[in-house]
N, C-alpha and C positions, 0 to 999 in steps of 0.2 A: 514348371515343377513346383507346385504349391507346397508339397511336403518336405522338400529339401531345404536344409538350413542355408542361410545366406553366407557368402564368403566372409570370413573374419568374425563370424558370430557363433559362439559356443552354443550348441543345441541345449545344454543343461541350464543356460542362463536365460532369464527373461528380460525383455526390454524394459527400461525404467518407465514408470508411469509419468506422463506429462499432461498437464492441464492448460488449456488456453481459454481465457475468458476476456470478454470485452467489457469495459467499464463505461457506464453512462452517467448522465447528470443525476444529482441526488438532492431531493427536497430536504431530507433529514440533515445532510451536511450543510446545505445553504442556511437553513433555519438555525442550526446549532452555531455556526460561525457568526451569523447576524446577532443572535442573542448574546454570545460571548463578547462581541464588540460593544453592544449596547450596555451590557453590565460593566465592562471596563470603563466606558465613557462615564457612566453614572458614578462609579467609584472615584474616578478622577475628579469629577465635579464636586463631590462631597468633601474631598480633602481640602484643607485650607491652603490656598495658593493664589497667586495673582491671576487675574482673568486671562492675561495673554498666554500664560503657561497652560491654563486649562484649555484654551482654544487651540494652541499648538498641539498639545497632547491628544485632544479629540480628533484633530485633523489627521495626525499620524495613525491613530487607531482606525479611523474610517478608511484611510488608504490601504492599510494592512488588511482589513476585513474585505475590502473590495477585491484586492489581489487574490486572497485565499479563496473567496467565493468563486471567482473566475477559474482558479486552478483546480480546486477540489469539489466545489458544489456544482458549478455549471459545466466544468471540463471544456471550456472554450478558449483557454489560453494556449499559445503554441507549445508551452512546456508541460501541458497537462498530460498525464498518463492515461491512455485510452485502451490499452490492452496489456494483459499480463500473461506470460507463459512461465509456468512453474513446473519443475521436475521434482520427483520424489527425493533426489539427492540434494535438494534445496538450492538448485541453480535457478535463477530467475532472469528472464529477459523481459524488459518493458518497452512498449512502443509509445512514443509521444505523439501528440496531435500533429506536430510538424514533420512526422515521418521518421524521426530518429529512433534508433534502437540502442538500448543499453543493457548489457549483461552484467550479472553479479551473483552474489551468494546471499541467501537469507541467513540472518544472524539469530542467535538464541533469544535475543531481547524482544522478538516479535510477540505480540499479544493476540490470542485467539479467543473470541467469545461470540456468541450468537448475535449480540446487539452491536458489537464493534470489534473490528479486527484491524490490527496495525502490523504491517509487514515492515520490519526493520531489515534493510539490506545494504550491502556495500558493493558498489559498482567495481568492476575490474579496473585496477590501477588507481582507484580513489583512496584517499586517506580517511575521509569521513564517511560515515554511514548515512543513508537516506531513510526516510520513513514514508510509507504509503498507507494513509488511513482509508479504511473501507467500512461502509455501512450497508445494511441489507438491500436498500433500494438502488444501489449502484449497479447491480447485476442480478441475473435470474436466481431464484431461491435455490435451485439445485446446484448451480455453479458456485454459489456462495458456500453451500454446505461442502461440496467437494474441495473447494479451496481451503476451507478451515481444516478439514480432515488431513489434507496433504501437508498443510503447515504444521499441524500438531504431531503427525506421525512420520513425516518425511525425515530422513536422516542423511547426513553426509557420511561417506565411507570412512573418513579419517576421524570421525567423532567417537569418543570412547563411551563405554557404559552400555547398559541395556536400553532398549527402546522404551518410549513412554508407556506403551501398552504392557510392558513386562515389569515396570517399576514397582 
């Protein structure tokens, strides 16, 4: 019976919109992280300091950049997020490369833009929020657009005030 409502589902209510997108490697993120690290090393070398502190600082920056490039640029680290499931009620579930799933809620601190989107979310049971940076070449253009729309206009039921489209 295709026309009959499902048990426990109010016929007047619609099911929440849910988007599922797969994230891939990103040249933009890789180049941005490499350039950021190179600039930081350059600034470190310009500052007056002993050579051993410059070398130690440069080594730390290079290790940090390599880790971040594996995590966000190449998405080959075990803790890299490779899939995002987002509901219009701002519930998020992320899948890591090692197969782990983590659910949470998207916070209002998230930044949505056509060139760069950052999802700030707090996993269930965690005290600290996490950030997921996204650039356009990580996913299909239509999926990136849908994700941005859902982030911008999705609302939690307990949030107060008018939606962003009515502000």
